[in-house]
N, C-alpha and C positions, 0 to 999 in steps of 0.2 A: 828566175821566175818563180821558183818555189818559195822564196822568201816574201813574195808580194803579199799574200794574205797575212803573214805575220807583221809585215811592215804596216799594212793598212790597219790592223788591229792595234798595234802600238800607237800609231798616229791618231786613231779614233780615241783611244784611252787618254792620250796626252791632251787632245782637244777637250775631252770631257772633263778632265781634272782642271785644266786651265779655265774652263767655263765655270765650274763650281767655285774655284778660287776667286776668279774675277767677280762673280756674282756675290760671293760672301763679302769681299772687300768693298764693293759698291754699296751693299746694304749696310755694312758697318759704318762706312763713311757718312752715308746719308742719315742713318738713324742713331748713331752714337757720336761720331766725331763732330759733325756740324752742330747738333744741339749742345754739346759740351762747350764748344767755342762760343756760341751765342750766350750761353749761361754765364760763362766766365766774363765776357764783356759786360753783361748786365750787372754782375756782382761788382766789377771794377767801378762802373758808373755809380751804382748805389752806394758803395763804400766811400767814394769820393764825396758824394753829397752828404752822407752821414758824418764823415770826418769834418766837414765844414760846419755842421750843425752842433756837434758835441764839443764843448770846451771844458778844460779842466785847469784849475789854477787856484790862486790864493786871493782872498778878498782884500782889497785895498780900502774900500769904504762901502758902507751900505746906508741907504736912505729910504724914505717912505716910497719913492717912485723910481729908484734906480739902484743898481749895485755895480760897483767898479771892481773888476778883477784883473789880476796880472797872470798872463799865460805865456810861458816861454819868453819872458822879457818884454812882452807887449802888454800895454794896459788898454782895457776896453770897458766902456761904460755900457751897461745893458739896462734898458728901461724895463720896469716891471709894472704890472697893473693888477686889477682884481681878478683877471683871468690867469695870472701866473700861479703855478703850483709850487709851493715850498715844501720840501721833504727833509726831515732830519731822522737819521737812523734811530729806530726804536722809540722815538719821542712823538711820532705822529706827523700829520701832514696838514698844511693849510690848503684846503681844496680851492679849486677854481671858483670864482664868484664871491669869495670872502674878501672884503676890502681891508688889507693889513699890509703894512710896509715890510720891505726886506730887512730893515734894521731890527725888527722884532725877532728874526730868526738867524741872522748872519752878523758876525762881528769881524773887524779887520784881523787878518791872520788865519781865518778859517780856510781849510782846503775845501773847495766846492767843485761840483760837476754841474754844468749848465747845458741844457738843450735849448739852442737858439734858433729861432726861425724869423726871417725877415728883420734881423737886427734886434729882436725883442726876446727876452728870457721867457721861455714857455714853462720850463721846469728847472728848479734849482734844488740841489741836493747837497747835504753835508753829513759827515759822520757826527756822532755825539761827542761833545767835548768831555774832557776828563772831569769826572765828578757829576756829570749830568745824569739825572734819572728821569723816568717817565712822569713822575709827579711834579716836576719843575715846570 
């Protein structure tokens, strides 16, 4: 019977410590782990959508209203229009709204990056070719 107060004190301390630990874990899970999991899922979804929209490959042909590119062995024709933006590293940009064909900026063999939305090239980019300068 002498150990009863000690046993109750140890039991009370254990319950107190378990309560603090359980509360900490529950708070961590609700405020840290669940938001991390939902953010990771959102990033995976967004990355998947972006991965479908960004294409990189080699120009097969370029015309006034379309550009055909080869990406990973697959050929795709991408329509372009006056709202398509063409960018060439350090040579400037054809802004949206200017009516100019893709053949003025891209030649067969150019490595390009394309941002594609609804099957249409929204932005096309290439590096400068050897010997190109800003004055050309």
